[in-house]
C-alpha positions in Angstrom: 39.8 20.2 7.7 39.5 20.7 11.5 35.7 20.2 11.1 36.2 16.9 9.4 38.7 15.8 12.0 36.3 16.8 14.8 33.5 14.9 13.3 35.7 11.8 12.8 36.8 12.0 16.5 33.1 12.3 17.6 32.3 9.1 15.6 35.3 7.2 17.0 34.4 8.2 20.5 30.7 7.2 19.8 31.8 3.8 18.5 34.1 3.2 21.5 31.3 4.2 23.9 28.9 1.9 22.1 31.5 -0.9 22.0 32.1 -0.4 25.7 28.4 -0.4 26.6 27.9 -3.5 24.6 30.7 -5.2 26.5 29.2 -4.0 29.8 25.8 -5.4 29.0 27.3 -8.7 27.9 29.1 -8.8 31.3 25.8 -8.3 33.1 25.9 -4.5 33.6 22.3 -3.7 32.7 21.5 0.1 32.4 18.4 1.7 33.8 16.3 0.8 36.9 16.9 -2.6 38.5 13.9 -4.8 37.6 11.9 -6.6 40.3 13.4 -9.9 41.3 17.0 -8.6 40.9 19.5 -6.5 42.8 22.8 -4.8 41.8 25.8 -6.6 43.3 29.0 -4.7 44.3 30.4 -5.2 40.8 27.2 -3.6 39.5 26.0 -6.8 37.7 22.4 -8.0 38.2 21.9 -10.9 40.6 18.7 -12.7 41.6 17.1 -11.3 44.7 15.8 -14.3 46.6 13.4 -12.2 48.6 11.5 -11.0 45.6 12.1 -13.6 42.8 9.1 -15.7 43.9 6.8 -12.8 43.4 8.0 -12.6 39.7 7.5 -16.4 39.3 4.0 -16.2 40.8 3.0 -13.3 38.4 4.0 -15.5 35.4 2.2 -18.5 36.8 -1.0 -16.5 37.5 -0.9 -15.2 33.9 -0.5 -18.8 32.6 -3.6 -19.7 34.7 -5.6 -17.3 32.7 -5.6 -14.2 35.0 -5.4 -10.8 33.3 -2.9 -8.1 34.2 -5.6 -6.3 36.2 -6.7 -9.4 38.1 -3.1 -10.2 39.0 -2.6 -6.6 40.3 -5.8 -6.8 42.3 -4.6 -10.1 44.0 -1.2 -8.6 44.9 -2.9 -5.5 46.2 -5.3 -7.5 48.3 -2.5 -9.5 49.8 -0.3 -6.4 50.2 2.6 -8.1 48.4 5.9 -6.2 48.9 4.1 -3.5 50.8 5.2 -0.8 51.6 8.0 -0.9 48.9 5.2 -1.3 46.4 2.3 0.7 47.6 -0.1 -0.1 44.8 0.1 -2.6 41.9 -1.4 -1.6 38.6 -2.0 -3.5 35.4 0.7 -1.7 33.5 3.3 -2.8 36.1 2.2 -6.4 35.5 2.3 -5.9 31.8 5.9 -4.7 32.0 7.0 -7.7 34.0 5.2 -10.2 31.6 6.8 -8.6 28.6 10.3 -8.2 30.0 12.7 -10.7 28.5 15.2 -10.0 31.3 13.4 -12.6 33.3 14.6 -15.4 31.0 18.1 -13.9 31.0 17.9 -11.6 27.9 18.2 -7.8 27.7 16.5 -5.7 25.0 18.2 -2.3 24.3 16.2 0.5 22.7 13.0 -1.5 23.2 10.9 1.6 23.7 12.8 3.9 21.3 10.8 4.1 18.1 13.7 5.7 16.2 16.1 2.8 16.8 16.1 -0.9 16.1 15.9 -3.0 19.2 19.1 -4.9 20.0 18.9 -8.2 21.8 21.6 -9.5 24.2 20.9 -13.1 25.2 21.9 -14.8 28.4 23.4 -11.7 30.1 21.8 -12.2 33.5 20.7 -15.2 35.5 17.1 -16.1 34.5 14.2 -16.2 37.0 11.9 -18.2 34.7 12.6 -20.8 32.0 12.5 -20.0 28.3 9.8 -22.6 28.1 7.6 -20.7 30.5 8.3 -17.5 28.6 7.2 -19.1 25.3 4.0 -20.4 26.9 3.2 -16.9 28.1 3.8 -15.4 24.7 1.5 -18.0 23.0 -1.3 -16.8 25.0 -1.0 -13.4 23.5 -1.5 -14.6 19.9 -4.8 -13.5 18.4 -7.2 -16.3 17.9 -11.0 -15.9 17.6 -12.3 -12.4 18.5 -16.0 -12.7 17.7 -17.4 -14.4 20.8 -20.4 -13.6 23.0 -19.4 -13.4 26.6 -22.7 -14.5 28.2 -23.0 -17.7 26.1 -21.2 -21.0 26.1 -20.7 -22.7 22.7 -20.3 -26.5 22.6 -18.1 -26.5 19.5 -16.1 -23.5 20.4 -13.0 -23.3 18.0 -13.8 -26.7 16.6 -15.7 -26.1 13.3 -13.8 -25.5 10.1 -15.4 -23.7 7.2 -15.6 -26.3 4.3 -14.9 -23.6 1.7 -12.0 -21.5 3.0 -10.7 -23.7 5.8 -10.8 -21.1 8.5 -12.1 -21.7 12.0 -15.8 -20.7 12.2 -16.5 -18.0 14.9 -19.4 -17.9 17.3 -22.5 -15.8 17.4 -25.6 -15.8 19.6 -29.0 -14.2 19.6 -32.0 -14.1 21.9 -32.4 -13.3 25.6 -32.7 -15.2 28.9 -35.6 -17.4 27.9 -34.4 -18.5 24.5 -31.0 -18.4 23.0 -29.8 -19.4 19.6 -26.2 -20.3 19.0 -24.6 -20.1 15.6 -21.2 -20.7 14.0 -20.3 -18.6 11.0 -17.6 -17.8 8.5 -17.6 -14.1 7.8 -15.5 -14.7 4.6 -17.9 -17.2 3.0 -21.1 -16.0 4.7 -21.9 -19.5 6.1 -24.1 -19.9 9.2 -24.5 -23.2 11.1 -27.1 -23.6 13.9 -25.6 -25.3 17.0 -28.5 -27.6 17.6 -28.2 -28.9 14.0 -24.5 -29.5 14.4 -25.1 -31.4 17.6 -27.6 -33.6 15.9 -25.3 -34.2 12.9 -22.4 -35.3 15.2 -24.5 -37.2 17.8 -23.3 -40.6 16.7 -19.7 -39.6 17.0 -20.5 -37.9 20.4 -22.2 -41.0 21.8 -19.3 -43.2 20.8 -17.0 -40.9 22.7 -19.4 -40.8 25.6 -19.3 -44.6 25.7 -15.5 -44.7 25.5 -15.2 -42.1 28.3 -17.7 -43.9 30.5 -16.0 -47.3 30.1 -12.5 -46.0 30.7 -13.5 -44.1 33.8 -15.6 -47.0 35.2 -13.3 -50.0 34.4 -9.8 -48.5 34.5 -9.5 -45.4 36.7 -11.3 -46.9 39.8 -8.8 -49.8 39.7 -6.0 -47.3 39.4 -7.4 -45.4 42.4 -7.1 -48.6 44.6 -3.4 -49.1 43.8 -2.1 -45.6 43.5 1.6 -44.9 43.8 3.1 -41.5 44.4 3.3 -40.8 40.7 -0.4 -41.5 40.2 -1.3 -39.3 43.0 0.7 -36.4 41.6 -1.0 -36.9 38.2 -4.4 -36.6 39.9 -3.4 -33.5 41.8 -2.1 -31.9 38.6 -5.4 -32.7 36.8 -7.4 -31.2 39.7 -5.3 -28.0 39.6 -5.7 -27.6 35.9 -9.5 -28.1 36.1 -9.6 -25.4 38.7 -7.6 -23.1 36.5 -9.8 -23.9 33.5 -12.9 -23.0 35.6 -11.4 -19.7 36.8 -10.3 -18.9 33.3 -13.9 -19.2 32.0 -15.3 -17.2 34.8 -12.8 -14.4 34.2 -13.7 -14.2 30.5 -17.5 -14.4 31.1 -17.2 -11.5 33.6 -15.3 -9.4 31.1 -12.1 -9.4 33.0 -10.1 -11.4 30.4 -9.9 -10.4 26.8 -10.5 -13.0 24.0 -6.9 -13.0 22.8 -5.8 -14.1 26.3 -8.7 -16.4 27.0 -8.5 -18.4 23.8 -4.9 -19.5 23.9 -4.9 -20.0 27.7 -7.9 -22.3 27.4 -6.3 -24.3 24.6 -3.0 -24.6 26.6 -4.8 -26.0 29.6 -6.7 -28.5 27.4 -3.4 -29.7 25.9 -1.9 -30.2 29.4 -5.0 -32.1 30.5 -4.7 -34.4 27.5 -1.1 -35.2 28.3 -2.0 -36.0 31.9 -4.9 -38.3 30.8 -2.3 -40.2 28.8 0.0 -40.4 31.8 -3.0 -42.0 33.8 -3.2 -44.7 31.1 0.5 -45.3 31.3 0.3 -45.6 35.1 -2.0 -48.6 34.8 -0.1 -51.9 35.5 -1.7 -54.3 33.0 0.6 -57.1 34.1 -1.1 -57.5 37.5 -4.0 -59.9 37.8 -6.5 -57.2 38.8 -5.7 -55.3 35.6 -6.4 -58.3 33.3 -7.6 -56.3 30.2 -9.8 -59.2 28.8 -11.5 -59.5 32.2 -12.3 -55.8 32.1 -13.5 -56.0 28.5 -15.8 -58.9 29.4 -17.3 -57.0 32.4 -17.9 -54.0 30.0 -19.6 -56.3 27.5 -21.8 -57.9 30.2 -23.1 -54.5 31.2 -23.7 -53.5 27.6 -25.6 -56.8 26.9 -27.8 -56.4 29.9 -28.8 -52.9 28.9 -29.1 -53.7 25.2 -31.4 -56.7 26.0 -33.8 -54.2 27.6 -33.2 -51.7 24.7 -31.7 -49.2 27.2 -28.1 -48.9 26.1 -28.4 -46.1 23.7 -30.8 -44.3 26.0 -28.2 -44.5 28.8 -25.5 -43.0 26.6 -27.8 -40.3 25.4 -28.8 -39.5 29.0 -25.1 -39.2 29.9 -24.7 -36.6 27.2 -27.9 -34.6 27.7 -27.5 -34.4 31.4 -24.2 -32.5 30.9 -24.3 -28.7 31.3 -23.2 -26.6 28.3 -19.9 -26.0 30.0 -19.4 -29.8 30.5 -20.4 -30.4 26.9 -17.8 -27.9 25.6 -15.1 -29.4 27.8 -16.0 -32.9 26.7 -15.8 -32.0 23.0 -12.5 -30.2 23.5 -11.1 -33.2 25.2 -11.5 -35.5 22.2 -12.1 -33.5 19.0 -9.5 -31.2 17.5 -11.7 -29.9 14.7 -14.5 -31.0 12.3 -15.5 -30.0 8.8 -19.2 -30.2 7.9 -20.9 -29.2 4.7 -24.4 -27.9 4.6 -26.6 -29.2 1.8 -29.3 -27.2 0.0 -32.1 -29.0 1.9 -30.5 -27.9 5.2 -29.0 -31.3 6.1 -25.3 -31.7 6.9 -22.6 -34.1 5.6 -19.6 -34.8 7.7 -16.5 -34.3 5.5 -13.9 -34.8 8.2 -13.5 -35.1 12.0 -10.0 -34.8 13.3 -9.5 -36.2 16.8 -6.9 -34.9 19.2 -3.5 -36.5 18.9 -3.3 -37.3 22.6 -6.6 -39.1 22.4 -5.3 -41.2 19.4 -2.2 -42.1 21.4 -4.4 -43.1 24.4 -6.5 -45.4 22.1 -3.4 -46.9 20.7 -2.1 -47.8 24.1 -5.4 -49.5 25.1 -5.5 -51.2 21.7 -2.1 -52.7 22.3 -3.7 -54.6 25.2 -6.5 -55.9 23.0 -9.3 -53.9 24.6 -10.3 -51.3 22.0 -13.3 -51.9 19.8 -13.2 -51.3 16.1 -16.6 -50.6 14.6 -17.9 -52.5 11.6 -21.2 -53.3 9.9 -22.9 -56.7 9.4 -25.9 -57.6 7.3 -28.5 -59.8 9.1 -31.7 -60.9 7.4 -31.2 -58.1 4.9 -30.8 -55.4 7.5 -27.5 -53.6 8.5 -26.5 -53.7 12.1 -23.6 -52.2 14.0 -21.0 -54.7 15.3 -17.7 -54.5 17.1 -14.4 -56.2 16.3 -11.4 -57.0 18.6 -8.4 -57.0 16.3 -5.4 -57.6 18.6 -6.2 -60.7 20.6 -4.2 -63.8 21.2 -5.7 -67.2 21.8 -5.0 -67.0 25.5 -6.6 -63.6 25.8 -9.7 -64.9 23.9 -10.0 -67.7 26.4 -9.8 -65.3 29.3 -12.4 -63.1 27.8 -14.9 -65.9 27.0 -14.3 -67.4 30.5 -15.3 -64.2 32.2 -18.4 -63.8 29.9 -19.7 -67.3 30.7 -19.9 -66.5 34.4 -22.8 -64.1 33.7 -24.1 -64.8 30.2 -25.0 -67.8 28.0 -22.2 -67.5 25.5 -21.2 -69.3 22.3 -18.0 -68.9 20.3 -17.8 -69.9 16.6 -14.5 -70.3 14.8 -15.0 -68.8 11.3 -11.7 -70.2 10.0 -8.5 -68.8 8.6 -8.4 -65.9 6.1 -5.7 -64.0 4.1 -5.9 -60.2 4.0 -4.1 -57.8 1.8 -4.6 -54.1 1.9 -7.7 -54.6 4.0 -9.3 -57.0 1.4 -10.0 -60.6 1.7 -8.4 -63.1 -0.7 -11.5 -64.9 -2.0 -9.4 -67.8 -3.4 -7.8 -68.6 -0.1 -8.7 -71.9 1.7 -10.4 -70.9 4.9 -10.2 -74.5 6.3 -13.7 -74.4 7.7 -17.2 -75.5 6.7 -19.1 -73.0 8.9 -18.3 -69.9 6.8 -17.5 -69.0 3.2 -16.4 -65.9 1.3 -18.9 -64.3 -1.0 -18.6 -60.8 -2.6 -15.6 -59.9 -0.4 -17.5 -60.7 2.8 -17.5 -63.6 5.2 -20.9 -65.4 5.2 -22.0 -67.7 8.0 -25.2 -68.8 9.8 -26.2 -68.4 13.4 -29.4 -69.1 15.3 -31.9 -66.3 15.8 -31.5 -66.7 19.5 -27.8 -65.7 19.1 -27.0 -62.0 19.4 -23.5 -61.0 18.2 -21.4 -59.4 20.9 -18.2 -59.1 18.9 -16.0 -60.5 16.2 -12.4 -61.5 17.0 -9.4 -61.3 14.8 -6.6 -63.4 16.3 -3.4 -61.7 15.2 -1.0 -59.2 16.8 -1.1 -55.9 14.8 1.2 -52.9 15.5 -1.5 -50.4 16.2 -5.3 -49.9 15.7 -4.7 -48.1 12.4 -2.7 -50.9 10.9 -4.4 -52.8 8.1 -4.6 -56.6 8.2 -1.8 -58.1 6.2 -1.3 -61.9 5.8 -3.1 -64.7 7.6 -5.4 -64.4 10.6 -8.2 -66.3 12.2 -11.7 -64.9 12.6 -14.3 -65.8 15.2 -17.6 -64.5 16.5 -18.8 -64.4 20.1 -22.6 -64.6 20.5 -25.0 -64.2 23.4 -27.8 -66.8 23.4 -31.2 -65.3 24.0 -34.0 -66.9 21.9 -34.5 -69.5 19.0 -34.5 -69.6 15.1 -31.7 -69.2 12.6 -30.3 -66.1 11.0 -28.1 -65.8 7.9 
């Protein structure tokens, strides 16, 4: 009986002790050694040490920049941070800081006790970093791709999806200094794709993106640079810092300092931040000012395109802009626009493009420019029995069209033909609708009209305000065609 009572008393005391310790922790009385960045106040609660908290913040920031535990320790040792209190920083010290939830205000009891379940006490001490920063740091630790050759740069790194199993294809390289062969493979399905073949398969997509990037940088960002406000300058400074971080990250991985699991997520995080900032640059453009007249800019762009096309140089220029990029630049360019792509290899070795998913931030950027009537939508026309590429402006008003044609006529011999009024439903033309014109007619769900052989089509125009560039025409709209007069004879 006494034994039973003694055991019961021990359990009661244990429960009281545990209850008391829980209450103490919730009140900010954290057991064990005081972590860096804090000090124990007179009431024995943890308070932020303003003399050391910036060191903790800097460690987290450096980790987000892509630096490994060892690199961070080396930097702190070189700068003799907190010396002589901390005589020598080591990677395990940095590891403990990065993985300690105390810095976002939480305490984990029994974290290192394998025989007990970890207990989490939230918001028990004042945080030094935000929960958002903590979450960003943790994302970098997630395992992504592991098969990657450090001394090679892959253009479509983390971008190709296996058409069979849906997994991201990993990278593999062979060869030495003189000749290197890059492959993407799926270990599950035993698929191998040669990088050069993938590049050739996607080249039309790539050149369209090169054209877009070239025009945005040439016709929008320089204007922005002339009229920068404080916000615009901050955006540019942030972009510059992120690009520097990205470069340091790649160098750290290539030199074997950073492991793949850290590199992969860090790299993706920086890319996402850059995409957001690129959108902010577009938002910073003031389209209401005269110098930002979007139709004027579109006309200047078309004038340049026509002059190069007339000498059969336009595609060569775009191709040159792509081929002159280094492998690193190509990789960064693809990452900027493409989220992932699925290609299927045929028995004859050729490829079919099943799907290309563009990055959401890029789509948002396009939609913003589209809203101003300056984004081209590609289409095909048949001329003398041959198919040709053509461009369509689908969000122009009559006033915008007049501004566009007026600018074109200053440099080119331009003609505009009104093709009449049409009724669209689910992206299809109503063939029974009265177009109210004699110059064009509907045949086989297509608009048919005649122009002279000396007239080269610059673009078609759909005069109607649509919500976004993905919206399908619905209801009535007017069609027109803008041509550049170059020679004589008629085309159908």
